[in-house]
C-alpha positions, 0 to 999 in steps of 0.5 A: 316068849316075846323076843323084843321084851327084857326080863329081870333076874327075878323074872328069869329064875321064875321062868327057869324055876331056879334060884336067882343065884343060879341066874347070876351064875349063868351071867357070870359065866357068859352063858346069859348075856345081860346088861345093866339098867341102873342098879338092875340087871336085864336079859333080852328075850332073844338071848334067853330063848337062844340059851333055852334052845341050847338045851342047858339045864341048871338046878337050884338046891331048894333045901339046905339039908340036901345041899349039905349032903351034896357038899360032902360029895363034891370038892370045894370050888373057889369063888369065881373071879368078879366080872366087872367088879360085880359083887353078889351080896346075899340077905334081906336086911336093910343094912345090906342095902345101906352097905351096897350104896356105900360100897359104890360110893367108896369105889365107883367100879364096884357094882353090888348085886343083891340076892334076897336068900336066907342065911343058910342058902347064902352060906351054901352059895358062898361055898359053891362060888355063887356069892361073894358077901354073905349075911348071916344070923343063924343061932346054934342052940347047943352053944348059944352062939351065933353063925360061927358053928354053922360057918365052921361046918359049911366052909371047911377047908376054905379061907374065910373071914367073918365080920360083924355088922350089927346086933339087933333084937329078935323075938315074936311079932304079936297083934296090937295089945298082945291079945293072946298074952304071948311072952315066950317060945313055949307060948307059940305051941299053945293050941289056940295060937296060929303061927306064920313061919319063914322059909327053911334056911332063913335065920328066923326059921333056924332060930325058931327050930332051935328054940323048939328043940331046946324047949322039947317041943315038936313042930307038929304041934304048932298050928301054921308051922308050914305056913311060910313067908320069905321076909320079915315084913311079910311075916309081920303083915300076916300078924298085923292083918289077923291071919296069924297070932305070932311070927318070928322076926326083928324088932324094927319091922314090928314098928314099921307095920304097927304091931307089938313085939316081944323081945327074946334074943339079941341076935348077931348079923355077920358078913362072911367072905372068902379070903382069896388073893383076887378078893382082897382089894374089895375086902379092904374096901368093905372093911373101910366102909363098915368102920366108917363113921358115915355107914355106922351113923346111917345104920344107927338112924334105923331103930333097932341096931347096936353098932358098937362092934361094927366092922370087927373081925369075929374069925379068920380061917 
């Protein structure tokens, strides 16, 4: 490893074979010294080599089922105080990039750090104190409700707030002209349909799995169920290139890629934060930003969002 080089959080995560959230946690604890270049955190090669030589090892949970099992055995650990007002915001959606920009604009001391993980992994990170603002869009087939059933189960005993960001249309990406005539969740299981899936723990993956369960379909009959991508854009790209016939995603990405979209759900995107005394100053700023005309107008300019309830507190525990 060239000691004169510096590395991004993503590069370090790949080298150490851990998640980016774990790397952020090491930086927060001072076990990896990092510095900022613009909005990006970097670590020098010599610092990374020194950490490795100290023999410290951290593991990231790759599958949310294992994390849920582990969470029953350990005590709740509150989120760590924010060093230099850094906020780890998890999720992929464009509304979060917009939120990061507005938070920094509203208060110059706030330094948002983006972590591109799925909804379930984000909630687990919040439980363990490795994230501060978690976006989630998890559909529960038993209640027909978004997010709250999962949050109640995962954050038992913790004080939290659920804040609505936006509603958006979710459904199926299909090739231009929809040559396979895909119109419903059950069509995904047809023998001549090739699927491209999202990673486990993502909102799109949970939505598909719940719809399969509701409709009595076995995932084993789906062609391409194990073909995973980590973003809506990557899923849409596979459909657009003809490598797959269908994928689960959100409407605005279909327009960006130039493929067709079959709307099937109106999903709720919420933010979850822990209501701890040291967090309340930036939570107040967060609510102020979400409820501002400037944020809502910019979000409305991106096709596919309903902002009529943006900034509404859905639940406090």
